[in-house]
PyMOL CGO cylinders between C-alpha atoms (Angstrom):
from pymol import cmd
from pymol.cgo import CYLINDER

trace = [
    CYLINDER, 0.77, -15.61, 31.54, 0.29, -16.33, 27.78, 0.3, 1, 1, 1, 1, 1, 1,
    CYLINDER, 0.29, -16.33, 27.78, 1.39, -13.99, 25.21, 0.3, 1, 1, 1, 1, 1, 1,
    CYLINDER, 1.39, -13.99, 25.21, -1.47, -12.29, 22.83, 0.3, 1, 1, 1, 1, 1, 1,
    CYLINDER, -1.47, -12.29, 22.83, 0.16, -11.13, 19.65, 0.3, 1, 1, 1, 1, 1, 1,
    CYLINDER, 0.16, -11.13, 19.65, -1.69, -8.89, 17.32, 0.3, 1, 1, 1, 1, 1, 1,
    CYLINDER, -1.69, -8.89, 17.32, -0.92, -9.20, 13.54, 0.3, 1, 1, 1, 1, 1, 1,
    CYLINDER, -0.92, -9.20, 13.54, -2.08, -7.21, 10.76, 0.3, 1, 1, 1, 1, 1, 1,
    CYLINDER, -2.08, -7.21, 10.76, -2.39, -8.69, 7.50, 0.3, 1, 1, 1, 1, 1, 1,
    CYLINDER, -2.39, -8.69, 7.50, -3.03, -7.20, 3.84, 0.3, 1, 1, 1, 1, 1, 1,
    CYLINDER, -3.03, -7.20, 3.84, -2.59, -7.93, 0.41, 0.3, 1, 1, 1, 1, 1, 1,
    CYLINDER, -2.59, -7.93, 0.41, 0.68, -7.29, -1.16, 0.3, 1, 1, 1, 1, 1, 1,
    CYLINDER, 0.68, -7.29, -1.16, -0.54, -5.29, -4.27, 0.3, 1, 1, 1, 1, 1, 1,
    CYLINDER, -0.54, -5.29, -4.27, 1.60, -5.90, -7.47, 0.3, 1, 1, 1, 1, 1, 1,
    CYLINDER, 1.60, -5.90, -7.47, 2.36, -2.50, -9.15, 0.3, 1, 1, 1, 1, 1, 1,
    CYLINDER, 2.36, -2.50, -9.15, 4.78, 0.29, -8.95, 0.3, 1, 1, 1, 1, 1, 1,
    CYLINDER, 4.78, 0.29, -8.95, 5.55, 1.79, -5.29, 0.3, 1, 1, 1, 1, 1, 1,
    CYLINDER, 5.55, 1.79, -5.29, 5.65, 5.51, -5.02, 0.3, 1, 1, 1, 1, 1, 1,
    CYLINDER, 5.65, 5.51, -5.02, 6.11, 7.93, -2.19, 0.3, 1, 1, 1, 1, 1, 1,
    CYLINDER, 6.11, 7.93, -2.19, 3.82, 11.05, -1.86, 0.3, 1, 1, 1, 1, 1, 1,
    CYLINDER, 3.82, 11.05, -1.86, 5.10, 14.06, 0.14, 0.3, 1, 1, 1, 1, 1, 1,
    CYLINDER, 5.10, 14.06, 0.14, 2.61, 16.51, 1.74, 0.3, 1, 1, 1, 1, 1, 1,
    CYLINDER, 2.61, 16.51, 1.74, 3.77, 19.76, 3.13, 0.3, 1, 1, 1, 1, 1, 1,
    CYLINDER, 3.77, 19.76, 3.13, 1.21, 22.04, 5.02, 0.3, 1, 1, 1, 1, 1, 1,
    CYLINDER, 1.21, 22.04, 5.02, -1.41, 19.89, 3.93, 0.3, 1, 1, 1, 1, 1, 1,
    CYLINDER, -1.41, 19.89, 3.93, -0.73, 20.43, 0.18, 0.3, 1, 1, 1, 1, 1, 1,
    CYLINDER, -0.73, 20.43, 0.18, 0.80, 17.50, -2.22, 0.3, 1, 1, 1, 1, 1, 1,
    CYLINDER, 0.80, 17.50, -2.22, 4.40, 18.72, -2.83, 0.3, 1, 1, 1, 1, 1, 1,
    CYLINDER, 4.40, 18.72, -2.83, 5.81, 15.79, -4.75, 0.3, 1, 1, 1, 1, 1, 1,
    CYLINDER, 5.81, 15.79, -4.75, 5.30, 12.07, -6.12, 0.3, 1, 1, 1, 1, 1, 1,
    CYLINDER, 5.30, 12.07, -6.12, 8.36, 10.02, -6.53, 0.3, 1, 1, 1, 1, 1, 1,
    CYLINDER, 8.36, 10.02, -6.53, 8.92, 6.37, -7.69, 0.3, 1, 1, 1, 1, 1, 1,
    CYLINDER, 8.92, 6.37, -7.69, 10.95, 4.03, -5.44, 0.3, 1, 1, 1, 1, 1, 1,
    CYLINDER, 10.95, 4.03, -5.44, 13.61, 3.67, -7.93, 0.3, 1, 1, 1, 1, 1, 1,
    CYLINDER, 13.61, 3.67, -7.93, 16.82, 1.73, -6.86, 0.3, 1, 1, 1, 1, 1, 1,
    CYLINDER, 16.82, 1.73, -6.86, 15.72, 2.45, -3.18, 0.3, 1, 1, 1, 1, 1, 1,
    CYLINDER, 15.72, 2.45, -3.18, 17.84, 5.62, -3.01, 0.3, 1, 1, 1, 1, 1, 1,
    CYLINDER, 17.84, 5.62, -3.01, 16.85, 7.92, -6.29, 0.3, 1, 1, 1, 1, 1, 1,
    CYLINDER, 16.85, 7.92, -6.29, 13.31, 7.64, -7.76, 0.3, 1, 1, 1, 1, 1, 1,
    CYLINDER, 13.31, 7.64, -7.76, 11.74, 9.32, -10.50, 0.3, 1, 1, 1, 1, 1, 1,
    CYLINDER, 11.74, 9.32, -10.50, 9.91, 12.51, -9.87, 0.3, 1, 1, 1, 1, 1, 1,
    CYLINDER, 9.91, 12.51, -9.87, 6.41, 11.85, -11.45, 0.3, 1, 1, 1, 1, 1, 1,
    CYLINDER, 6.41, 11.85, -11.45, 4.76, 14.87, -9.74, 0.3, 1, 1, 1, 1, 1, 1,
    CYLINDER, 4.76, 14.87, -9.74, 3.70, 16.12, -13.31, 0.3, 1, 1, 1, 1, 1, 1,
    CYLINDER, 3.70, 16.12, -13.31, 1.42, 12.98, -13.46, 0.3, 1, 1, 1, 1, 1, 1,
    CYLINDER, 1.42, 12.98, -13.46, -0.66, 13.81, -10.30, 0.3, 1, 1, 1, 1, 1, 1,
    CYLINDER, -0.66, 13.81, -10.30, -3.81, 14.73, -12.51, 0.3, 1, 1, 1, 1, 1, 1,
    CYLINDER, -3.81, 14.73, -12.51, -4.00, 11.34, -13.99, 0.3, 1, 1, 1, 1, 1, 1,
    CYLINDER, -4.00, 11.34, -13.99, -3.39, 9.30, -10.94, 0.3, 1, 1, 1, 1, 1, 1,
    CYLINDER, -3.39, 9.30, -10.94, -6.72, 8.33, -9.59, 0.3, 1, 1, 1, 1, 1, 1,
    CYLINDER, -6.72, 8.33, -9.59, -6.74, 8.33, -5.54, 0.3, 1, 1, 1, 1, 1, 1,
    CYLINDER, -6.74, 8.33, -5.54, -4.23, 11.07, -4.82, 0.3, 1, 1, 1, 1, 1, 1,
    CYLINDER, -4.23, 11.07, -4.82, -5.71, 14.08, -3.06, 0.3, 1, 1, 1, 1, 1, 1,
    CYLINDER, -5.71, 14.08, -3.06, -4.12, 17.44, -3.74, 0.3, 1, 1, 1, 1, 1, 1,
    CYLINDER, -4.12, 17.44, -3.74, -4.73, 18.41, -0.28, 0.3, 1, 1, 1, 1, 1, 1,
    CYLINDER, -4.73, 18.41, -0.28, -5.19, 16.53, 3.26, 0.3, 1, 1, 1, 1, 1, 1,
    CYLINDER, -5.19, 16.53, 3.26, -6.45, 17.65, 6.46, 0.3, 1, 1, 1, 1, 1, 1,
    CYLINDER, -6.45, 17.65, 6.46, -2.99, 17.21, 7.96, 0.3, 1, 1, 1, 1, 1, 1,
    CYLINDER, -2.99, 17.21, 7.96, -0.65, 20.27, 8.30, 0.3, 1, 1, 1, 1, 1, 1,
    CYLINDER, -0.65, 20.27, 8.30, 2.49, 18.59, 9.42, 0.3, 1, 1, 1, 1, 1, 1,
    CYLINDER, 2.49, 18.59, 9.42, 4.97, 17.16, 6.86, 0.3, 1, 1, 1, 1, 1, 1,
    CYLINDER, 4.97, 17.16, 6.86, 4.18, 13.89, 6.15, 0.3, 1, 1, 1, 1, 1, 1,
    CYLINDER, 4.18, 13.89, 6.15, 5.12, 11.05, 3.53, 0.3, 1, 1, 1, 1, 1, 1,
    CYLINDER, 5.12, 11.05, 3.53, 2.47, 8.55, 2.25, 0.3, 1, 1, 1, 1, 1, 1,
    CYLINDER, 2.47, 8.55, 2.25, 3.78, 5.25, 0.79, 0.3, 1, 1, 1, 1, 1, 1,
    CYLINDER, 3.78, 5.25, 0.79, 1.70, 3.03, -1.63, 0.3, 1, 1, 1, 1, 1, 1,
    CYLINDER, 1.70, 3.03, -1.63, 1.17, 1.29, -4.88, 0.3, 1, 1, 1, 1, 1, 1,
    CYLINDER, 1.17, 1.29, -4.88, 0.46, 2.69, -8.28, 0.3, 1, 1, 1, 1, 1, 1,
    CYLINDER, 0.46, 2.69, -8.28, -1.61, -0.08, -10.04, 0.3, 1, 1, 1, 1, 1, 1,
    CYLINDER, -1.61, -0.08, -10.04, -4.43, -0.85, -12.58, 0.3, 1, 1, 1, 1, 1, 1,
    CYLINDER, -4.43, -0.85, -12.58, -7.36, -2.99, -11.71, 0.3, 1, 1, 1, 1, 1, 1,
    CYLINDER, -7.36, -2.99, -11.71, -7.83, -6.33, -13.70, 0.3, 1, 1, 1, 1, 1, 1,
    CYLINDER, -7.83, -6.33, -13.70, -11.17, -4.61, -15.15, 0.3, 1, 1, 1, 1, 1, 1,
    CYLINDER, -11.17, -4.61, -15.15, -9.08, -1.71, -16.54, 0.3, 1, 1, 1, 1, 1, 1,
    CYLINDER, -9.08, -1.71, -16.54, -6.32, -3.68, -17.85, 0.3, 1, 1, 1, 1, 1, 1,
    CYLINDER, -6.32, -3.68, -17.85, -8.78, -5.74, -19.98, 0.3, 1, 1, 1, 1, 1, 1,
    CYLINDER, -8.78, -5.74, -19.98, -8.65, -2.62, -22.32, 0.3, 1, 1, 1, 1, 1, 1,
    CYLINDER, -8.65, -2.62, -22.32, -4.85, -2.86, -22.71, 0.3, 1, 1, 1, 1, 1, 1,
    CYLINDER, -4.85, -2.86, -22.71, -4.15, -6.56, -22.38, 0.3, 1, 1, 1, 1, 1, 1,
    CYLINDER, -4.15, -6.56, -22.38, -3.30, -6.95, -26.31, 0.3, 1, 1, 1, 1, 1, 1,
    CYLINDER, -3.30, -6.95, -26.31, -0.65, -4.23, -25.80, 0.3, 1, 1, 1, 1, 1, 1,
    CYLINDER, -0.65, -4.23, -25.80, 1.04, -5.08, -22.54, 0.3, 1, 1, 1, 1, 1, 1,
    CYLINDER, 1.04, -5.08, -22.54, 2.05, -8.38, -20.97, 0.3, 1, 1, 1, 1, 1, 1,
    CYLINDER, 2.05, -8.38, -20.97, 0.68, -7.88, -17.39, 0.3, 1, 1, 1, 1, 1, 1,
    CYLINDER, 0.68, -7.88, -17.39, -0.76, -4.91, -15.08, 0.3, 1, 1, 1, 1, 1, 1,
    CYLINDER, -0.76, -4.91, -15.08, 2.80, -4.42, -13.59, 0.3, 1, 1, 1, 1, 1, 1,
    CYLINDER, 2.80, -4.42, -13.59, 4.43, -3.67, -16.54, 0.3, 1, 1, 1, 1, 1, 1,
    CYLINDER, 4.43, -3.67, -16.54, 1.84, -1.45, -17.92, 0.3, 1, 1, 1, 1, 1, 1,
    CYLINDER, 1.84, -1.45, -17.92, 2.03, 0.79, -15.06, 0.3, 1, 1, 1, 1, 1, 1,
    CYLINDER, 2.03, 0.79, -15.06, 5.68, 0.94, -14.83, 0.3, 1, 1, 1, 1, 1, 1,
    CYLINDER, 5.68, 0.94, -14.83, 6.00, 1.59, -18.81, 0.3, 1, 1, 1, 1, 1, 1,
    CYLINDER, 6.00, 1.59, -18.81, 3.10, 4.32, -18.28, 0.3, 1, 1, 1, 1, 1, 1,
    CYLINDER, 3.10, 4.32, -18.28, 5.26, 6.12, -15.70, 0.3, 1, 1, 1, 1, 1, 1,
    CYLINDER, 5.26, 6.12, -15.70, 7.75, 7.43, -18.42, 0.3, 1, 1, 1, 1, 1, 1,
    CYLINDER, 7.75, 7.43, -18.42, 4.93, 8.89, -20.48, 0.3, 1, 1, 1, 1, 1, 1,
    CYLINDER, 4.93, 8.89, -20.48, 5.60, 12.77, -20.91, 0.3, 1, 1, 1, 1, 1, 1,
    CYLINDER, 5.60, 12.77, -20.91, 1.97, 13.41, -22.24, 0.3, 1, 1, 1, 1, 1, 1,
    CYLINDER, 1.97, 13.41, -22.24, -0.48, 13.71, -19.23, 0.3, 1, 1, 1, 1, 1, 1,
    CYLINDER, -0.48, 13.71, -19.23, -3.55, 13.33, -21.46, 0.3, 1, 1, 1, 1, 1, 1,
    CYLINDER, -3.55, 13.33, -21.46, -2.25, 10.05, -22.63, 0.3, 1, 1, 1, 1, 1, 1,
    CYLINDER, -2.25, 10.05, -22.63, -1.17, 8.83, -19.11, 0.3, 1, 1, 1, 1, 1, 1,
    CYLINDER, -1.17, 8.83, -19.11, -4.81, 9.74, -17.94, 0.3, 1, 1, 1, 1, 1, 1,
    CYLINDER, -4.81, 9.74, -17.94, -6.19, 7.07, -20.38, 0.3, 1, 1, 1, 1, 1, 1,
    CYLINDER, -6.19, 7.07, -20.38, -4.31, 4.42, -18.57, 0.3, 1, 1, 1, 1, 1, 1,
    CYLINDER, -4.31, 4.42, -18.57, -6.56, 4.23, -15.57, 0.3, 1, 1, 1, 1, 1, 1,
    CYLINDER, -6.56, 4.23, -15.57, -3.96, 4.12, -12.86, 0.3, 1, 1, 1, 1, 1, 1,
    CYLINDER, -3.96, 4.12, -12.86, -4.91, 4.02, -9.19, 0.3, 1, 1, 1, 1, 1, 1,
    CYLINDER, -4.91, 4.02, -9.19, -3.09, 4.89, -6.11, 0.3, 1, 1, 1, 1, 1, 1,
    CYLINDER, -3.09, 4.89, -6.11, -3.58, 2.53, -2.95, 0.3, 1, 1, 1, 1, 1, 1,
    CYLINDER, -3.58, 2.53, -2.95, -1.52, 3.72, 0.09, 0.3, 1, 1, 1, 1, 1, 1,
    CYLINDER, -1.52, 3.72, 0.09, -0.12, 1.05, 2.46, 0.3, 1, 1, 1, 1, 1, 1,
    CYLINDER, -0.12, 1.05, 2.46, 2.09, 2.79, 4.41, 0.3, 1, 1, 1, 1, 1, 1,
    CYLINDER, 2.09, 2.79, 4.41, 3.93, 6.12, 5.99, 0.3, 1, 1, 1, 1, 1, 1,
    CYLINDER, 3.93, 6.12, 5.99, 7.60, 7.59, 5.40, 0.3, 1, 1, 1, 1, 1, 1,
    CYLINDER, 7.60, 7.59, 5.40, 8.39, 10.45, 7.25, 0.3, 1, 1, 1, 1, 1, 1,
    CYLINDER, 8.39, 10.45, 7.25, 5.71, 11.46, 9.79, 0.3, 1, 1, 1, 1, 1, 1,
    CYLINDER, 5.71, 11.46, 9.79, 4.98, 12.41, 13.46, 0.3, 1, 1, 1, 1, 1, 1,
    CYLINDER, 4.98, 12.41, 13.46, 2.08, 10.17, 13.87, 0.3, 1, 1, 1, 1, 1, 1,
    CYLINDER, 2.08, 10.17, 13.87, 1.95, 7.51, 16.64, 0.3, 1, 1, 1, 1, 1, 1,
    CYLINDER, 1.95, 7.51, 16.64, -0.61, 5.04, 15.50, 0.3, 1, 1, 1, 1, 1, 1,
    CYLINDER, -0.61, 5.04, 15.50, -0.58, 1.32, 15.07, 0.3, 1, 1, 1, 1, 1, 1,
    CYLINDER, -0.58, 1.32, 15.07, -0.75, -0.58, 11.71, 0.3, 1, 1, 1, 1, 1, 1,
    CYLINDER, -0.75, -0.58, 11.71, -4.39, -1.43, 12.03, 0.3, 1, 1, 1, 1, 1, 1,
    CYLINDER, -4.39, -1.43, 12.03, -5.08, 2.15, 12.45, 0.3, 1, 1, 1, 1, 1, 1,
    CYLINDER, -5.08, 2.15, 12.45, -3.50, 3.23, 9.28, 0.3, 1, 1, 1, 1, 1, 1,
    CYLINDER, -3.50, 3.23, 9.28, -6.66, 2.26, 6.98, 0.3, 1, 1, 1, 1, 1, 1,
    CYLINDER, -6.66, 2.26, 6.98, -8.87, 4.53, 8.93, 0.3, 1, 1, 1, 1, 1, 1,
    CYLINDER, -8.87, 4.53, 8.93, -6.28, 7.46, 9.08, 0.3, 1, 1, 1, 1, 1, 1,
    CYLINDER, -6.28, 7.46, 9.08, -5.97, 6.90, 5.03, 0.3, 1, 1, 1, 1, 1, 1,
    CYLINDER, -5.97, 6.90, 5.03, -9.55, 7.28, 4.81, 0.3, 1, 1, 1, 1, 1, 1,
    CYLINDER, -9.55, 7.28, 4.81, -9.70, 10.51, 7.03, 0.3, 1, 1, 1, 1, 1, 1,
    CYLINDER, -9.70, 10.51, 7.03, -7.06, 11.87, 4.90, 0.3, 1, 1, 1, 1, 1, 1,
    CYLINDER, -7.06, 11.87, 4.90, -9.21, 11.23, 1.68, 0.3, 1, 1, 1, 1, 1, 1,
    CYLINDER, -9.21, 11.23, 1.68, -7.39, 8.27, 0.27, 0.3, 1, 1, 1, 1, 1, 1,
    CYLINDER, -7.39, 8.27, 0.27, -9.17, 5.27, -1.45, 0.3, 1, 1, 1, 1, 1, 1,
    CYLINDER, -9.17, 5.27, -1.45, -7.93, 2.32, 0.71, 0.3, 1, 1, 1, 1, 1, 1,
    CYLINDER, -7.93, 2.32, 0.71, -7.67, -1.46, 0.27, 0.3, 1, 1, 1, 1, 1, 1,
    CYLINDER, -7.67, -1.46, 0.27, -10.86, -3.09, 1.62, 0.3, 1, 1, 1, 1, 1, 1,
    CYLINDER, -10.86, -3.09, 1.62, -8.69, -6.69, 2.39, 0.3, 1, 1, 1, 1, 1, 1,
    CYLINDER, -8.69, -6.69, 2.39, -6.77, -5.73, 5.24, 0.3, 1, 1, 1, 1, 1, 1,
    CYLINDER, -6.77, -5.73, 5.24, -7.20, -7.96, 8.63, 0.3, 1, 1, 1, 1, 1, 1,
    CYLINDER, -7.20, -7.96, 8.63, -6.09, -7.72, 12.08, 0.3, 1, 1, 1, 1, 1, 1,
    CYLINDER, -6.09, -7.72, 12.08, -5.64, -11.08, 13.68, 0.3, 1, 1, 1, 1, 1, 1,
    CYLINDER, -5.64, -11.08, 13.68, -5.15, -12.13, 17.10, 0.3, 1, 1, 1, 1, 1, 1,
    CYLINDER, -5.15, -12.13, 17.10, -2.85, -15.13, 17.91, 0.3, 1, 1, 1, 1, 1, 1,
    CYLINDER, -2.85, -15.13, 17.91, -3.94, -17.83, 20.58, 0.3, 1, 1, 1, 1, 1, 1,
    CYLINDER, -3.94, -17.83, 20.58, -1.18, -16.80, 22.89, 0.3, 1, 1, 1, 1, 1, 1,
    CYLINDER, -1.18, -16.80, 22.89, 1.80, -19.30, 22.07, 0.3, 1, 1, 1, 1, 1, 1,
    CYLINDER, 1.80, -19.30, 22.07, 4.88, -18.35, 23.88, 0.3, 1, 1, 1, 1, 1, 1,
    CYLINDER, 4.88, -18.35, 23.88, 7.37, -19.36, 21.90, 0.3, 1, 1, 1, 1, 1, 1,
    CYLINDER, 7.37, -19.36, 21.90, 8.49, -18.04, 18.45, 0.3, 1, 1, 1, 1, 1, 1,
    CYLINDER, 8.49, -18.04, 18.45, 8.19, -21.23, 16.83, 0.3, 1, 1, 1, 1, 1, 1,
    CYLINDER, 8.19, -21.23, 16.83, 4.57, -21.59, 18.11, 0.3, 1, 1, 1, 1, 1, 1,
    CYLINDER, 4.57, -21.59, 18.11, 3.79, -18.09, 17.01, 0.3, 1, 1, 1, 1, 1, 1,
    CYLINDER, 3.79, -18.09, 17.01, 5.19, -18.75, 13.66, 0.3, 1, 1, 1, 1, 1, 1,
    CYLINDER, 5.19, -18.75, 13.66, 3.14, -22.11, 13.42, 0.3, 1, 1, 1, 1, 1, 1,
    CYLINDER, 3.14, -22.11, 13.42, -0.09, -20.10, 14.27, 0.3, 1, 1, 1, 1, 1, 1,
    CYLINDER, -0.09, -20.10, 14.27, 0.71, -17.40, 11.85, 0.3, 1, 1, 1, 1, 1, 1,
    CYLINDER, 0.71, -17.40, 11.85, 1.07, -19.63, 8.99, 0.3, 1, 1, 1, 1, 1, 1,
    CYLINDER, 1.07, -19.63, 8.99, -2.36, -21.19, 9.84, 0.3, 1, 1, 1, 1, 1, 1,
    CYLINDER, -2.36, -21.19, 9.84, -3.93, -17.50, 9.90, 0.3, 1, 1, 1, 1, 1, 1,
    CYLINDER, -3.93, -17.50, 9.90, -2.21, -16.32, 6.74, 0.3, 1, 1, 1, 1, 1, 1,
    CYLINDER, -2.21, -16.32, 6.74, -3.42, -19.63, 5.02, 0.3, 1, 1, 1, 1, 1, 1,
    CYLINDER, -3.42, -19.63, 5.02, -6.93, -18.96, 5.90, 0.3, 1, 1, 1, 1, 1, 1,
    CYLINDER, -6.93, -18.96, 5.90, -6.69, -15.32, 5.06, 0.3, 1, 1, 1, 1, 1, 1,
    CYLINDER, -6.69, -15.32, 5.06, -5.32, -16.01, 1.42, 0.3, 1, 1, 1, 1, 1, 1,
    CYLINDER, -5.32, -16.01, 1.42, -8.57, -17.70, 0.57, 0.3, 1, 1, 1, 1, 1, 1,
    CYLINDER, -8.57, -17.70, 0.57, -10.63, -14.58, 1.59, 0.3, 1, 1, 1, 1, 1, 1,
    CYLINDER, -10.63, -14.58, 1.59, -8.47, -12.00, -0.48, 0.3, 1, 1, 1, 1, 1, 1,
    CYLINDER, -8.47, -12.00, -0.48, -9.01, -13.84, -3.57, 0.3, 1, 1, 1, 1, 1, 1,
    CYLINDER, -9.01, -13.84, -3.57, -11.48, -11.15, -4.66, 0.3, 1, 1, 1, 1, 1, 1,
    CYLINDER, -11.48, -11.15, -4.66, -9.17, -8.54, -4.60, 0.3, 1, 1, 1, 1, 1, 1,
    CYLINDER, -9.17, -8.54, -4.60, -9.66, -6.35, -8.08, 0.3, 1, 1, 1, 1, 1, 1,
    CYLINDER, -9.66, -6.35, -8.08, -6.08, -5.58, -8.35, 0.3, 1, 1, 1, 1, 1, 1,
    CYLINDER, -6.08, -5.58, -8.35, -2.87, -8.01, -9.00, 0.3, 1, 1, 1, 1, 1, 1,
    CYLINDER, -2.87, -8.01, -9.00, -1.08, -9.44, -6.01, 0.3, 1, 1, 1, 1, 1, 1,
    CYLINDER, -1.08, -9.44, -6.01, 2.10, -11.06, -5.17, 0.3, 1, 1, 1, 1, 1, 1,
    CYLINDER, 2.10, -11.06, -5.17, 1.81, -11.91, -1.69, 0.3, 1, 1, 1, 1, 1, 1,
    CYLINDER, 1.81, -11.91, -1.69, 0.28, -11.31, 1.49, 0.3, 1, 1, 1, 1, 1, 1,
    CYLINDER, 0.28, -11.31, 1.49, 2.03, -8.81, 3.96, 0.3, 1, 1, 1, 1, 1, 1,
    CYLINDER, 2.03, -8.81, 3.96, 2.17, -9.73, 7.77, 0.3, 1, 1, 1, 1, 1, 1,
    CYLINDER, 2.17, -9.73, 7.77, 3.15, -6.81, 10.16, 0.3, 1, 1, 1, 1, 1, 1,
    CYLINDER, 3.15, -6.81, 10.16, 3.15, -6.77, 14.03, 0.3, 1, 1, 1, 1, 1, 1,
    CYLINDER, 3.15, -6.77, 14.03, 0.25, -4.49, 14.67, 0.3, 1, 1, 1, 1, 1, 1,
    CYLINDER, 0.25, -4.49, 14.67, 1.91, -2.46, 17.72, 0.3, 1, 1, 1, 1, 1, 1,
    CYLINDER, 1.91, -2.46, 17.72, 5.14, -0.51, 17.01, 0.3, 1, 1, 1, 1, 1, 1,
    CYLINDER, 5.14, -0.51, 17.01, 6.53, -1.29, 20.51, 0.3, 1, 1, 1, 1, 1, 1,
    CYLINDER, 6.53, -1.29, 20.51, 6.16, -4.94, 20.08, 0.3, 1, 1, 1, 1, 1, 1,
    CYLINDER, 6.16, -4.94, 20.08, 8.15, -5.02, 16.92, 0.3, 1, 1, 1, 1, 1, 1,
    CYLINDER, 8.15, -5.02, 16.92, 11.53, -5.51, 18.66, 0.3, 1, 1, 1, 1, 1, 1,
    CYLINDER, 11.53, -5.51, 18.66, 10.53, -8.68, 20.38, 0.3, 1, 1, 1, 1, 1, 1,
    CYLINDER, 10.53, -8.68, 20.38, 10.22, -10.41, 16.81, 0.3, 1, 1, 1, 1, 1, 1,
    CYLINDER, 10.22, -10.41, 16.81, 13.43, -8.69, 15.40, 0.3, 1, 1, 1, 1, 1, 1,
]
cmd.load_cgo(trace, "trace")
């Protein structure tokens, strides 16, 4: 019997990662990734970040992970001051003046979950983020491989699929630094290690 492998591809947005914590449906905190253990608490900047709902229709504790970034269109206003969009976002997170921060046009785009009790596949994230009230990336793709049995064959097929998908993601309005490939079903991820 041939394997059918489902992969989920999405552009790797080039911004600053952050983690939103919701408790009883209310935004409790926003923290940057920092060094992977300790991040910067930027909850006070919530009013200046586009795309972060203050409340969501989900009452369990949940962490939403995503990227803080600026679109190329909005960065054009600042390119004489900052070297690139990512540096602008990173530098802006240190501002203490929320009103000044609001002028930076920073958006939040979710890409994953931290702590949660959900049991959904990666391909279902986008619809769930929309249901919670988040702006989402429109360039995510679910791809089914052609049934190769060996890991080497699956890898070769995946490289072809990624190359084809990269050509269609060039219209993304945000800076990218790669393409993320996920195994769609959580229970199948152990097969790949």
